[in-house]
C-alpha positions, 0 to 999 in steps of 0.5 A: 538864079541870083539872090540879093544879099538882104533877102538871105542875110542881114549885112553887118552893120555899116558894111556893104554886103555881097550878093549871092547866086545859086548856079547850076552845075553840070558835073561830067564825073557824077554823070551816071554815078551808082547811086543814081544821085543828081548830076546837076547841083545847086551850088551857091556862089557868094560875090563880094561887094566890090564884084559888080563895081570893079569889072576889071578886078579878079578875086581869090576864091575859097571852096567851102565844104559842108559836113555830112548830111549837109548841103550846100544850099543849107550854107545860106539859111540864116537863124538867130545867133547862127549866121549864114555863110555869106554873112560870116564872109561879109563880116571878115570882108568888112574887118579886114577890108579885103575880099574873096569870092566863096563857093558852097560845094554840094557833096550830099548823096542819098546816104548823107555824104561822100567824103568828097573821094572818088568811090565805085559805090558813091561816084567820083566826087573828088573828080567832080570838086577838083575838075568840074567845080573848079573849071565851072567857077573859073569859066563864070567869074572873075577868078584868079585862076591859079592855085595861089588864088585858091583855098579849099576849106570846110568842117567835119567831113567837109574839113576831111575833104579840104585836108585830103584834096588840099594834100593830093591836089596842090597844083589846083589848091594853094592853101587848105583849112579845116575846122573839126576835120576827120582825122585819125580813124582809130578814135573817131570811127572805131568806137561806133563800131559796136553800135553798128554791129547792134544795128545790124543784128537788129535787122537780120545779121550779116550782109543782109542786115547791112542792106536791111538797115540801109533800106530801112533808113531811106524809108524811114520818115524820120531819121533817127539819131541813132541810124544817122550816127552809125551811118555817119561813122561806119556804113557811109564811111565803108562807101567811101573808104572801102568800096568794092564792086565785087562784094555783095554790098558793093563794099566792105566793112571793116569788121565781121558783121557777126563777130565784130573782128577787125578785117586787117585788109579792109581797115588798111583801105581806112588807114589810107584814107586817113589824113594822119597817115596820109601825110607822110605820102604827101610831103611833097605836095604839102610843101607846095601849099602857102597855108595849112590850117586846122583846128578841132574843139577840146571837147569834140565828141568824135574825139577829132581833137586828138586826131588833129594833135597827131596830125599836127605831130606828123607835120612837125616831124615832117618840117611841114609849115602849119597852123594847129588851133584848139577852142574850148568846145565840141563838135556841133554848133560851132559856126562861130568859128567860120568868121576868124577863119574867113578873117585869116583866109582873106588875109593870107590870099592874094588881092 
């Protein structure tokens, strides 16, 4: 289906608005995924104002990844004082005089999110994005179908996905941009391990307690903050970072569910997925990127400002050109940071 821009959001004053198509994208990578989640995803695609007026012109593409418990369609929502992603791209385009296609990628799972990586528990979300989504967009729209014409960007878990997939796939994406992306798991995930242990005990303890917790979460008519917090920082992360098809749960927790003692072999899998530890292994890939940008609030509730600082230091030590920015705010409600980011991306992307 196609949505005219004035229906979904107001255009900036005095500016032309782009249009939004919601494409149905069928993914081979997600077909038959272990959780039984849909392999057909609603994929909003923002087409810039000049798209229809210039049928011979090709456009760069920004691939946007939502955060944990988010969806691609939620990026179209317009609320007072919280503009939608297409509106923010309109504003950035009006300010810079430059245009790009914006693709809102859906990475939701029944447990809240995939971290955009391949997992034997969740499914092949990295393959879905890097291969299925990109090839679908290049086949259907007039894109600059080369790495220099693509940037991967996102916020929170989406920022993590942008960092990791950008590092791993410079043959697909020419740049990456992250707002409050997960990094340095020692500080952003470990602090919630005791809370997860308490929930496991409350649901019977051991692996059975983990399964009972997950079943209770899915059955609950209201997903409380306590449940979602533990899911987002421990259980869903284990599904992404330490899946194990041979274990009773299908994934391994990084700690003993009774004593809380860290399991070094499992924690090593988490560390391997941490952008801070991944960067030295991806140094050649990082040197191929035209843009590396990341930022975090100085009062981030998940301590992500420290992960960003450590990542910046690692990149400096490796001699990797990048931009690291901090802003005075926390983790939620920072949509106002998206417009300046979109301006930066438009200015750096080829036209």
